[in-house]
C-alpha positions in Angstrom: -102.0 -147.5 -74.9 -102.8 -149.2 -78.3 -106.6 -149.1 -77.8 -106.4 -145.5 -76.8 -104.2 -144.8 -79.9 -106.7 -146.6 -82.1 -109.6 -144.7 -80.7 -107.9 -141.3 -81.0 -106.0 -141.7 -84.2 -107.7 -144.6 -86.1 -106.8 -143.4 -89.5 -103.2 -142.8 -88.7 -103.0 -146.3 -87.2 -104.7 -147.8 -90.3 -102.3 -145.9 -92.6 -99.4 -147.2 -90.7 -100.7 -150.8 -91.0 -101.3 -150.3 -94.7 -97.7 -149.2 -95.3 -96.4 -152.3 -93.4 -98.4 -154.8 -95.4 -98.0 -153.3 -98.8 -95.5 -156.1 -99.8 -97.1 -158.9 -97.8 -98.9 -161.4 -100.0 -102.6 -161.5 -99.8 -103.8 -164.1 -97.2 -105.5 -167.1 -98.8 -107.4 -168.3 -95.7 -108.4 -165.4 -93.5 -109.8 -166.2 -90.2 -112.5 -163.7 -90.4 -113.9 -162.3 -93.5 -116.2 -159.3 -94.1 -119.0 -159.7 -96.5 -118.5 -158.2 -100.0 -121.2 -155.8 -99.3 -118.9 -154.1 -96.7 -115.7 -154.1 -98.8 -115.6 -153.3 -102.4 -112.7 -153.6 -104.7 -110.9 -150.4 -105.7 -112.7 -148.2 -103.1 -111.3 -146.1 -100.2 -113.3 -146.4 -96.9 -115.3 -143.3 -96.1 -116.5 -142.0 -92.8 -119.6 -144.3 -92.8 -117.4 -147.4 -93.5 -115.0 -146.4 -90.7 -118.0 -145.9 -88.3 -119.3 -149.3 -89.3 -115.9 -150.8 -88.6 -115.9 -149.2 -85.2 -119.4 -150.7 -84.5 -118.2 -154.1 -85.6 -115.1 -154.0 -83.5 -117.2 -152.9 -80.5 -119.6 -155.8 -81.1 -116.7 -158.2 -81.4 -115.3 -157.0 -78.1 -118.7 -157.5 -76.4 -118.8 -161.0 -77.7 -115.4 -161.7 -76.2 -113.6 -162.1 -79.5 -110.9 -159.7 -78.6 -108.9 -162.5 -76.9 -108.3 -164.4 -80.1 -104.9 -163.1 -80.9 -103.3 -164.3 -84.1 -99.6 -164.2 -84.9 -98.5 -161.7 -87.5 -96.3 -164.3 -89.3 -99.0 -166.9 -89.5 -101.5 -164.4 -90.8 -103.5 -164.4 -87.6 -105.5 -161.4 -86.4 -103.4 -158.8 -84.5 -104.7 -157.9 -81.0 -106.0 -154.4 -80.5 -105.3 -154.2 -76.8 -102.5 -155.3 -74.5 -104.6 -157.7 -72.4 -104.2 -155.7 -69.2 -107.9 -154.8 -69.1 -110.7 -157.2 -68.6 -113.9 -157.3 -70.4 -116.7 -155.5 -68.8 -120.2 -156.7 -68.9 -121.6 -153.3 -69.5 -122.0 -151.7 -72.9 -119.4 -148.9 -73.4 -118.2 -146.9 -76.3 -114.5 -146.8 -77.3 -114.3 -143.3 -75.6 -115.5 -144.9 -72.4 -112.5 -147.3 -72.4 -110.2 -144.4 -72.5 -111.9 -142.8 -69.5 -112.0 -146.1 -67.5 -108.3 -146.0 -66.7 -108.6 -142.6 -65.3 -111.6 -143.5 -63.2 -110.3 -146.8 -61.7 -107.3 -145.4 -60.0 -109.0 -142.3 -58.6 -109.5 -142.0 -54.8 -112.7 -141.5 -53.1 -112.8 -138.1 -51.5 -114.5 -137.7 -48.2 -113.8 -134.0 -47.7 -117.3 -132.8 -47.4 -119.2 -130.2 -49.5 -116.1 -128.3 -50.5 -114.5 -131.4 -52.0 -117.7 -132.3 -53.8 -118.0 -128.8 -55.3 -114.3 -129.0 -56.4 -114.9 -132.4 -57.9 -118.0 -131.1 -59.8 -115.8 -128.3 -61.3 -113.2 -130.9 -62.3 -115.9 -133.1 -63.9 -117.4 -130.1 -65.7 -114.0 -129.1 -67.1 -113.4 -132.7 -68.2 -116.8 -132.8 -69.9 -116.0 -129.5 -71.7 -112.6 -130.8 -72.8 -114.3 -134.0 -74.2 -116.7 -131.9 -76.2 -113.8 -129.8 -77.6 -111.9 -133.0 -78.3 -114.9 -134.4 -80.2 -115.0 -131.3 -82.4 -111.3 -131.6 -83.0 -111.7 -135.3 -83.7 -113.9 -134.5 -86.7 -111.1 -132.2 -88.1 -108.5 -134.9 -87.5 -110.7 -137.6 -89.2 -111.1 -135.3 -92.2 -107.4 -134.8 -92.5 -106.7 -138.5 -92.1 -109.1 -139.2 -94.9 -107.3 -136.8 -97.2 -103.9 -138.4 -96.3 -105.3 -141.8 -97.1 -106.6 -140.7 -100.5 -103.1 -139.4 -101.3 -101.1 -142.4 -100.1 -103.3 -145.4 -101.1 -102.8 -146.8 -104.6 -104.8 -149.2 -106.7 -102.6 -152.1 -105.8 -103.4 -151.7 -102.1 -107.2 -152.1 -102.6 -106.8 -155.9 -102.7 -105.1 -155.8 -99.3 -107.6 -153.3 -97.7 -110.6 -155.3 -98.8 -109.7 -158.6 -96.9 -108.8 -156.6 -93.8 -112.1 -154.9 -93.9 -113.8 -158.2 -94.3 -111.9 -159.6 -91.3 -112.9 -156.6 -89.2 -116.5 -156.9 -90.4 -116.2 -153.3 -91.8 -118.0 -151.8 -94.8 -115.4 -151.0 -97.4 -116.1 -147.5 -98.9 -115.9 -146.9 -102.6 -112.4 -146.0 -103.7 -111.8 -143.5 -106.4 -109.4 -144.7 -109.0 -106.0 -143.1 -109.1 -106.4 -141.9 -112.6 -109.5 -140.0 -111.7 -107.7 -138.4 -108.7 -104.8 -137.5 -110.9 -107.2 -135.9 -113.4 -108.9 -133.9 -110.7 -105.5 -132.8 -109.3 -104.3 -131.8 -112.8 -107.5 -129.7 -113.3 -106.9 -127.9 -110.0 -103.2 -127.3 -110.5 -102.8 -124.2 -112.7 -100.0 -124.9 -115.0 -98.0 -121.7 -115.3 -95.8 -121.4 -118.4 -92.2 -121.3 -117.7 -90.7 -117.9 -118.6 -87.8 -118.1 -120.9 -84.9 -115.9 -120.3 -82.6 -114.4 -122.9 -79.2 -113.0 -122.1 -79.6 -110.2 -124.6 -83.0 -109.3 -123.2 -81.6 -109.2 -119.7 -78.7 -107.1 -120.8 -81.1 -104.7 -122.6 -83.4 -104.4 -119.6 -80.3 -103.7 -117.4 -79.2 -101.0 -119.8 -82.7 -99.4 -119.9 -82.8 -99.5 -116.1 -79.3 -97.9 -116.0 -80.3 -95.2 -118.4 -83.4 -94.5 -116.3 -81.4 -94.3 -113.1 -78.8 -92.0 -114.9 -81.6 -89.7 -116.0 -83.0 -89.5 -112.5 -79.5 -88.8 -111.2 -79.1 -86.1 -113.9 -82.3 -84.4 -112.8 -81.3 -84.6 -109.2 -77.9 -83.1 -110.1 -79.6 -80.2 -111.9 -82.0 -79.7 -109.0 -79.1 -79.7 -106.6 -77.1 -77.2 -108.8 -80.2 -75.0 -109.0 -80.7 -75.2 -105.2 -77.0 -74.4 -104.7 -77.3 -71.4 -107.1 -80.5 -70.2 -105.2 -78.7 -70.6 -101.9 -75.7 -68.5 -103.1 -78.1 -65.9 -104.5 -80.0 -65.9 -101.3 -76.9 -65.5 -99.3 -75.7 -62.6 -101.5 -79.2 -61.0 -101.2 -79.1 -61.4 -97.4 -75.7 -59.7 -97.4 -76.9 -56.9 -99.6 -80.0 -56.3 -97.5 -77.9 -56.4 -94.3 -75.8 -53.7 -95.8 -78.8 -51.6 -96.7 -80.5 -52.2 -93.4 -79.4 -48.8 -91.9 -80.4 -46.9 -95.0 -83.8 -48.7 -95.1 -84.3 -48.1 -91.4 -83.6 -44.4 -92.0 -86.1 -44.3 -94.9 -88.6 -46.1 -92.8 -88.2 -43.5 -90.0 -88.4 -40.7 -92.5 -91.7 -42.0 -94.0 -93.2 -42.6 -90.6 -92.5 -39.0 -89.7 -93.8 -37.8 -93.0 -97.0 -39.8 -92.6 -97.5 -38.3 -89.2 -96.9 -34.8 -90.5 -99.3 -35.1 -93.4 -102.0 -36.5 -91.1 -101.6 -33.7 -88.7 -101.6 -31.1 -91.5 -104.8 -32.4 -93.0 -106.4 -32.5 -89.6 -105.3 -28.9 -88.9 -106.6 -27.5 -92.2 -109.9 -29.3 -91.8 -110.4 -27.5 -88.6 -109.1 -24.1 -89.7 -110.8 -24.0 -93.1 -114.2 -23.5 -91.5 -113.0 -20.3 -89.9 -111.4 -19.0 -93.1 -114.7 -19.6 -95.0 -116.6 -17.7 -92.3 -114.3 -14.7 -92.6 -114.7 -14.7 -96.4 -118.4 -14.8 -96.2 -118.4 -12.0 -93.6 -116.3 -9.7 -95.8 -118.5 -10.5 -98.9 -121.6 -9.8 -96.9 -120.4 -6.4 -95.8 -119.4 -5.5 -99.3 -122.7 -6.6 -100.7 -124.5 -4.4 -98.2 -122.5 -1.4 -99.2 -123.1 -2.1 -102.9 -126.8 -2.4 -102.3 -126.9 1.0 -100.6 -124.9 2.7 -103.3 -127.1 1.3 -106.1 -130.2 2.2 -104.2 -128.9 5.7 -103.7 -128.0 6.0 -107.4 -131.4 4.9 -108.5 -133.1 7.3 -106.1 -131.0 10.2 -107.5 -132.1 9.3 -111.0 -135.8 9.3 -109.9 -135.2 12.7 -108.1 -133.7 14.2 -111.2 -136.6 12.9 -113.3 -139.2 14.4 -110.8 -137.2 17.7 -110.7 -137.4 18.0 -114.5 -141.0 17.1 -114.5 -141.9 19.6 -111.7 -140.1 22.4 -113.5 -142.1 21.8 -116.6 -145.3 21.5 -114.7 -144.6 24.8 -112.9 -144.4 26.6 -116.2 -147.8 25.5 -117.1 -149.6 25.7 -113.8 -147.3 28.2 -111.9 -148.4 26.4 -108.7 -145.9 24.7 -106.5 -146.2 23.7 -102.8 -143.6 22.7 -100.4 -144.0 19.4 -98.5 -141.9 16.8 -96.7 -141.0 14.7 -99.7 -139.8 17.8 -101.5 -137.5 18.6 -98.6 -136.0 15.1 -98.7 -135.4 15.5 -102.5 -133.7 18.8 -101.8 -131.5 17.2 -99.2 -130.5 14.3 -101.5 -129.8 16.8 -104.3 -127.5 18.8 -102.0 -125.6 15.6 -101.0 -125.4 14.6 -104.7 -123.9 18.0 -105.7 -121.5 17.8 -102.8 -120.2 14.4 -103.9 -119.9 15.6 -107.5 -117.9 18.6 -106.3 -115.5 16.4 -104.3 -115.0 14.2 -107.3 -114.2 17.2 -109.5 -111.7 18.5 -107.0 -110.1 15.1 -106.8 -109.7 14.9 -110.5 -108.2 18.4 -110.7 -105.7 17.4 -108.0 -104.8 14.3 -109.9 -104.3 16.4 -113.1 -102.1 18.9 -111.3 -99.9 16.0 -109.9 -99.8 14.2 -113.3 -98.1 15.4 -116.4 -100.9 14.0 -118.5 -104.1 16.0 -119.0 -107.1 14.1 -118.1 -109.7 16.9 -118.7 -110.0 16.0 -122.3 -110.8 12.4 -121.5 -113.5 13.1 -118.9 -117.1 14.0 -119.7 -118.8 15.9 -117.0 -121.7 14.1 -115.4 -120.5 10.6 -116.4 -118.4 9.9 -113.3 -119.4 7.1 -111.0 -121.1 8.2 -107.8 -119.8 5.4 -105.5 -118.7 7.6 -102.6 -119.7 6.2 -99.3 -121.3 8.1 -96.5 -119.4 8.6 -93.3 -121.6 6.0 -91.5 -121.2 3.4 -94.2 -117.5 4.0 -94.3 -117.2 3.6 -90.6 -119.3 0.3 -90.7 -117.2 -1.3 -93.4 -114.0 -0.2 -91.6 -115.2 -1.8 -88.4 -116.0 -5.1 -90.2 -112.6 -5.1 -91.8 -110.8 -4.7 -88.5 -112.8 -7.5 -87.0 -112.0 -9.8 -89.8 -108.3 -8.9 -89.7 -108.1 -9.6 -86.0 -109.9 -12.9 -86.3 -107.6 -13.8 -89.2 -104.6 -13.3 -87.0 -105.9 -15.7 -84.4 -106.9 -18.5 -86.7 -103.4 -19.9 -86.9 -102.0 -18.5 -83.7 -102.0 -21.9 -82.0 -100.2 -23.6 -84.9 -96.4 -23.8 -85.4 -94.8 -22.4 -88.5 -94.3 -25.8 -90.0 -98.0 -26.1 -90.4 -99.2 -22.4 -90.6 -96.8 -20.9 -93.2 -96.2 -21.6 -96.8 -92.5 -21.7 -96.4 -92.7 -24.3 -93.6 -95.0 -26.6 -95.6 -93.0 -26.2 -98.8 -89.7 -26.9 -97.1 -91.0 -30.1 -95.6 -92.5 -31.4 -98.9 -89.4 -30.3 -100.9 -87.2 -32.3 -98.6 -89.4 -35.4 -99.4 -88.9 -34.6 -103.1 -85.1 -34.4 -102.7 -84.9 -37.4 -100.4 -86.9 -39.8 -102.6 -88.2 -38.4 -105.9 -89.7 -41.7 -107.0 -92.0 -42.1 -104.0 -92.8 -38.3 -104.2 -93.9 -38.8 -107.8 -95.7 -42.0 -107.2 -97.7 -40.4 -104.4 -99.0 -37.7 -106.9 -98.0 -35.0 -104.5 -97.9 -32.4 -107.4 -101.7 -32.9 -107.8 -102.3 -32.4 -104.1 -100.2 -29.2 -103.7 -103.0 -26.8 -104.8 -105.3 -28.2 -102.1 -102.5 -28.2 -99.5 -101.6 -24.5 -100.1 -105.1 -23.2 -100.8 -106.2 -22.5 -97.2 -103.1 -20.3 -96.6 -103.5 -18.5 -99.9 -107.2 -17.8 -99.2 -106.3 -16.4 -95.8 -103.9 -14.0 -97.4 -106.5 -12.9 -100.0 -109.2 -11.9 -97.5 -108.7 -8.2 -98.1 -107.7 -8.5 -101.8 -110.2 -6.9 -104.2 -109.2 -6.4 -107.9 -112.3 -4.1 -108.3 -111.0 -1.4 -106.0 -107.3 -1.4 -106.6 -104.7 -2.4 -109.2 -102.9 -5.1 -107.2 -100.4 -7.3 -109.0 -100.6 -10.9 -107.7 -96.9 -11.4 -108.5 -96.1 -9.1 -105.6 -97.9 -11.1 -103.0 -96.1 -13.1 -100.4 -97.7 -16.5 -101.3 -96.8 -16.0 -104.9 -93.1 -15.3 -104.1 -92.9 -18.3 -101.8 -94.4 -20.8 -104.2 -92.5 -19.4 -107.3 -89.3 -20.9 -105.9 -90.8 -24.1 -104.7 -88.6 -27.1 -105.5 -86.2 -24.9 -107.4 -82.6 -26.0 -107.3 -79.6 -23.8 -108.0 -78.2 -24.3 -111.6 -81.4 -26.0 -112.9 -81.9 -25.3 -116.6 -85.0 -24.8 -118.6 -85.3 -28.5 -119.7 -85.2 -29.6 -116.1 -87.9 -27.1 -115.2 -90.1 -28.4 -118.0 -89.8 -32.0 -116.6 -90.6 -30.8 -113.1 -94.1 -32.1 -112.1 -94.7 -29.0 -109.9 -94.3 -26.5 -112.7 -98.1 -26.0 -112.8 -98.4 -25.2 -109.1 -99.1 -21.4 -109.4 -101.4 -21.7 -112.5 -103.4 -24.3 -110.7 -103.7 -22.0 -107.6 -104.7 -19.1 -109.8 -107.4 -21.3 -111.4 -108.7 -23.0 -108.2 -108.3 -20.1 -105.7 -108.0 -16.7 -107.4 -110.8 -17.1 -110.0 -113.3 -18.4 -107.5 -112.3 -15.5 -105.1 -112.8 -13.0 -108.0 -116.2 -14.5 -108.8 -117.4 -14.0 -105.2 -116.2 -10.4 -105.2 -118.0 -9.7 -108.5 -121.2 -11.0 -107.0 -120.8 -9.0 -103.8 -119.3 -5.7 -104.8 -119.2 -5.2 -108.6 -121.2 -2.3 -109.9 -121.4 -2.4 -113.7 -122.3 1.3 -113.8 -118.9 2.1 -112.1 -116.4 2.9 -114.8 -113.5 2.4 -112.4 -114.6 -1.0 -111.3 -115.3 -2.1 -114.8 -111.9 -0.9 -116.0 -110.0 -2.7 -113.2 -112.0 -5.9 -113.8 -111.3 -5.9 -117.5 -107.6 -5.3 -116.9 -107.4 -8.1 -114.4 -109.1 -10.7 -116.6 -106.9 -9.7 -119.6 -103.8 -10.2 -117.5 -104.9 -13.7 -116.4 -105.5 -14.7 -120.0 -102.2 -13.4 -121.2 -100.0 -14.6 -118.3 -101.5 -18.0 -117.6 -102.2 -20.1 -120.7 -104.1 -22.6 -118.6 -106.8 -20.0 -118.0 -109.0 -20.7 -121.0 -112.7 -20.4 -121.7 -113.2 -24.1 -121.3 -112.2 -24.0 -117.6 -115.1 -24.5 -115.3 -114.1 -21.7 -113.0 -113.6 -19.2 -115.8 -117.0 -20.0 -117.2 -118.6 -19.4 -113.8 -116.8 -16.0 -113.5 -117.9 -14.8 -117.0 -121.5 -16.0 -116.2 -121.5 -13.9 -113.0 -120.3 -10.8 -114.9 -123.0 -11.3 -117.5 -125.7 -11.6 -114.9 -124.5 -8.4 -113.1 -124.5 -6.4 -116.4 -128.0 -7.7 -117.3 -129.3 -6.7 -113.8 -127.8 -3.2 -114.2 -129.3 -2.7 -117.6 -132.7 -3.7 -116.3 -132.7 -1.6 -113.1 -130.1 1.2 -113.3 -130.4 2.6 -116.8 -133.5 4.7 -116.5 -135.1 6.5 -119.5 -138.0 8.7 -118.5 -141.0 8.1 -120.8 -143.4 10.6 -119.2 -142.5 13.7 -121.3 -145.4 15.8 -122.6 -145.8 16.0 -126.3 -145.7 19.8 -126.1 
């Protein structure tokens, strides 16, 4: 066991021996000495010295010197084996001695190829273990060397050197203790000891306490704020839950209102095309009649001029022949005289029925000859009936809530009463003229301020919209604040004036005193009754421009001054 221990842990064994012989006096007569070249005073054996010692010990064993055992008390050499093994004549390493014990007692296996293969695996594993053991041995040797450097002192150098000489080992150079201590001191980082003061500790504890208290205070404030928010949220939830039925009712109301407005817009977009068609049809028929009347008047003026010219020429030449053109002029003159006679009879009838005398105010020959022939009167009457029948069928498939002014105004007025804020925010008052304009235009299809003195205040649409959003007991101040107070003036400006402009273009005859008188009366009434109707309005400027163009055309074409009189 001892040889195996020496081979496996040589440094540990040597360290143990060194500790045992620290206090043993140095031997005076050693049996076997190592030359001074192998052991130097004050040096620790290194790996090379230890390897040399192993070689020396192996050589001594081969020479048979291992049997010279010396007693420990007499200073003799201590045996390194237990004497149970004999010396072998073959050269072996120390590691071979360890393996000999294992190989001597093994049995010879005669189990065939299988046993041989198994044995080869065992041998291969042993060889691998030995290689690993050799690698680990180097680490162990390094560790043992470090331990020796820590334990061995200067006074043990004198003991190690003779032992190395006896073992015929090379003594490695030993570093002095002072140098080792210096190296150790350099590597050890001296950390300054921290001094502690009771007041400082107390101050730091107080600062830490203040910091914790501040954090606690903030947390308390956050908690109080969270509690307040929670209470407020709970109260808000309670309030909203109470208002849920009301909000649900409002939601239902607005959903229905949105559907109603969408359907109304869709309905008017479809019906407005038909209304425009009827307006254009009426204006076209009136324009045709106006064109015929003006052409007849111009022909009468030319006939009268020719008649005067022919009378004068007959005095000079006393020669006049009848022809077809003359017959036509005679026929037109007879028709003209017949119309004049009927106008005279009508004036006399009006004078007899009126208490005022109109004869003084009328100049013979200056009356307007705008009487229609029976054929033209029948044609325009036919067109009027067709337009009237078509106008009745435009909204025949629409319920009253969408086709009448009262139905629409009641629905919008209920919105205004239900939620005035949303009604005002939706700018409904600005949209009302466009909403009611199709129905107003439909009622104004046969309205003509040039042929009759019709007061718009007596019309159905005016009466219905005059009381829109009116509440019983409402005073003047409340009416002034009402956003719908400009509803009728806006309709007059955006519907009536464009309608009048179209009628002036289609049927106004500037040479007709009756039409001119009615038109002037109507425009003066608009200016006086509706302050919003001013000259800066776009629609008003367009109306006045149309009147100006009609008068200019009449001056250029209708007022005829014969320039062919003879100087005689």
